[in-house]
N, C-alpha and C positions, 0 to 999 in steps of 0.2 A: 591471557589474548585469548579470546574467542577463536574456536575453531571454523565459525562461518566465514571469516574473512582472513586473508593473508597481510601481513605486511605490506608487500607488493602493490596486492589488491587495493589497500588503504591509501597507500602512497598513488596509486594512479587515479583513485577516485576524487582525491582531493582539486584532480585537475579538472573538474566538472560542476555542475550545478544544478539545480531544478531551476525549469523555466515556465511557469506555471501560465496558461492563456488568458486568463480573468484576472481581472484586478480585485485581488482581496482586500478586505478594511486592515488597517494598521494603528495598531497600539504603542508600537514600540522599534528601536532600529530593527534593523535586519539586514539581509545580504543580498535580496535582489531589488533591481533598479526600476523605479515606476515610468520614468521619463516623463512627470507629471511638470518638473519644475526646470529649469535651465540649467544652470552650471554648478556642477562640485554638489556637496551635501550640505543643505541649509538648515539650521535650526529651527524647529518650528513652537515648541514648547516642552511643557512639561507635564508628566502623571506620576501617580503614585507608584512609587516601588513595590514589586511583588516577587516574592519567593520566586529563586531560578532567574531572575533577570541578571544579564553580564553586569559584573559592577565598573567597568568601563564606561558605561552609561550614567551610571549615578553623577549627580553634579554634586560636587561637595561643598562647594561654596555656598549653595543653597542649605543644606545638611549642618555644615558649621555655623549659618547666620540663624537661620530658622529653627534648628533641631532637628528637620525633617528630611525623610529619604525620597530622592522623586529622581525621575530616569529622563532624560533628554531626548526629545523627539524630535524628527528628522524629517522633511519633505521628499527628499531625493531619493529616500529607501522606505521599504516597507517590508515587516517581517510577515513570515509565512507557516501559516498553522497546516502541518503534514499530520493527516491521521491514516495510519497504516493497519489495514484491516486484514489479517491474515488468516487463513482458511486452516482450522488445525483438524477438521472432521477424518473420521477414518479412510474416507476415499482418497485422502490427500498421502496415506503413507508410503513410504518410500522414496524415490528421488523426486516426487513433482513436493514431497515436505521440505527437502533439502533445499531445492530451487525455491521455492515462495520465500523461504526465511533467510535464503543468502540477499534474495532482492530484496526484502524488506530490509534487510541490515544496511546495504550497499543506498537504498533511497533515505536511510534514517540516518546514515553518513553525511550526505549531501547537504540536508537539512539541518544538521546541526554545525556541522563547519560554516555556516552563511549564518548563525545566531538563531536560525529559526525553530519555533517548537515541534516538538514531535508525540504524539500520543499512540500508542500500540492498543489494537483493540482484537479479541481473538474471535472466530467462527469456529463451534460456538463459543460465547463469552465462559469465562471461568468463573466458576463458584465462589473463589475468593480472589479477586483480580490483586496482581503483583504490580504495586507501585513503582512505576517506573518515572524519572523525572522528565521531564519534557523540555529542559533545556539546562545548559552549563555544566559544569564539571562533574563528570563522571556520569553524565546522561546517555552516549554511546555505549559505555562499558555496560550498564543496567540493560539497556535495549538487547545488546548482542546477547547477554547471559539469559533474559527473559526467552527472546529467539530460541536460544539452543536448549533450553531446559523444558520448555512446556510442552507436555506429550499428544500427541494426538487422542482425539475422544470425539464422540459424539457423531452430530449430523449439524451440516453446517445450514443456519437458515439467513440468508443474505438481508432478508427483512427485518431483522434483529438490530443492524446497523442503523436502519432508519429510524427505528423506535429512539435510538439514542442520540442521533445528529439533527433529528426536525424536531428540536427544544427549544429553538431561539439562539442557540450556541454562535459564535464566531464561523464566518462562512472559511471554509477550508479546502484543502486541495486532499481528496479522498483516495486514496490506492487501496482499491480493493483487490487484493491476491487470491486465487480461486481458481479451481476445477470449474466451478460454476455447475457441481454434480447437483442435481434433484432426484430426491425418492420418492417425488410424489408424483401426482399425475400434473400439476400445476407447474409447468416445465417454463412457463413465463415469468414466476415468482422472482428470480433473482434479477432479472433485466425490469421488472415493474419495480422492483426496490433502487436500482440505479439510477431509474428514471426520478423517482421521489427526490434522491438526494440534487439531482441536478437541477429539478424545478425547483429547490429552495435557495438557489444559488451557489451550492459548493461545486466546486470543480472534480469530476468524475475521473479515475482512470480505472478502468477493467482490464487488470493485469492476468490473463487466461492461461492458465498453468497446466500443459498437455499432455499427453504420455502414450504415445501409440502402443505400449504393452496391455493398455487398459484392455483393448479388441483382441486381443493375442493369446490364440488357445491351442492346446496340443492339436495338430492334425491326426485325424482317423481315430479317435478316442472319444468315449463317451463319459461327459463331465458332468458334475452339479455346479453352476455358476450362481454367486452369492454375491448381493448388492452388500457390499463393507458398510454402509451407513443403516439400511432399513433390516437387513437379516434376511431378504427376500429371496427365495433360491426359487432355481430354475434348470432341468435336465435338459443336456443337450447332446446330440450326436453330432461331432463335428466334422464337418465335411467339408469340401473345399469351396463349396455352394455358399456354405453357411458362414464362413470366415471372410467370404470376399463380400458379402452384404452385409456385417458387421462390420467391416471397414468403411463402405461406401455410406453404411447409416451415422456411423461416427464422424466421418467428413463431412457429411451435408447438416449436421447438428453445429458443428463447430463454425461453419462458412455461415447457416443461417444466425447464430448468435451474434458472430462480429459484424454483420450485415444490419442488423437491428438495433446494436448499438450505436453504429455510425448514422443510421438515420434519427435515432436520439440524441445525436450531437455528445456521445461520450465516447471518448478515446478509447479504443480496443487495442490492447496488444499481444500476440499471442507469443506464449513462453514456453519453449521446449524443454520439458523436462531432462532429456537428453542434452542438451545443448550447454553453453557457458554462462556465466552470467555478462559477459560481456555480448555475447549475442543476445541477450534479454536488454539490457541497454542500450544497444544500437537500436533495436524497437523504438523506447523511447526517441531517441535520437532524431529519428525518422519522425515521429510526430512533434517533436519540438519540444518536449516535455523537458529534457534533459540537452544540456550544451556545456560549450566550453565555461569555466567560471570566469 
């Protein structure tokens, strides 16, 4: 069992489900209702079997008659593609990284429990991507292992996500779990990337992991502050006035990013690194992206 989720947490998560706002296209049975067709689950047609499909939906009568594996499709259910974009940059070290990975694990379980597909994407990307099954037996265990073992490294570029997802793929629910730290002067880069994803038809969740300790310095001392990602340094005399200015600027930046996401139609949830997993999920419950199964 992974150290990211306890047995009790997994049992509690089993009572919840993802509730995407947009209608995403379907080609396989899944766990969330579209409301498009009246009563119950109605058979629609078949499609060819693909690796990872749940064998319960294989039409074995067709297989016996024609020697071909096909999967039944239903009109009253749709499957969901969940893309977990997890920030593993150096600015995430510590409890921000732990919260981000626990939240990704929880969302992954919510999707996999309802026969949806899950894809894990790291920020920055791995040189040798780890193969994680997107669905089926063993998918959750593989996801938890990848989340637990992948180290923090480098600098996140949210724009890299758009390069992967703007190439004609199926529309997805894209959860970007990050502190959205930018070492470059172009502070709008993360927001611009999220906007491009949304404009292409993906439903985007900006899960903003924050830690007030990022702007806490030992008072009445001289320190050399180092940007974890860029390596840039600045020497500071830490006065009460400086601490107050740092905290106020930090709060303004967080508020400005949240408002910009809202104006762009992107769901923004502030996730406190010092909080609990359930505090983070409560924020998703408020937005309607998570609900009772």
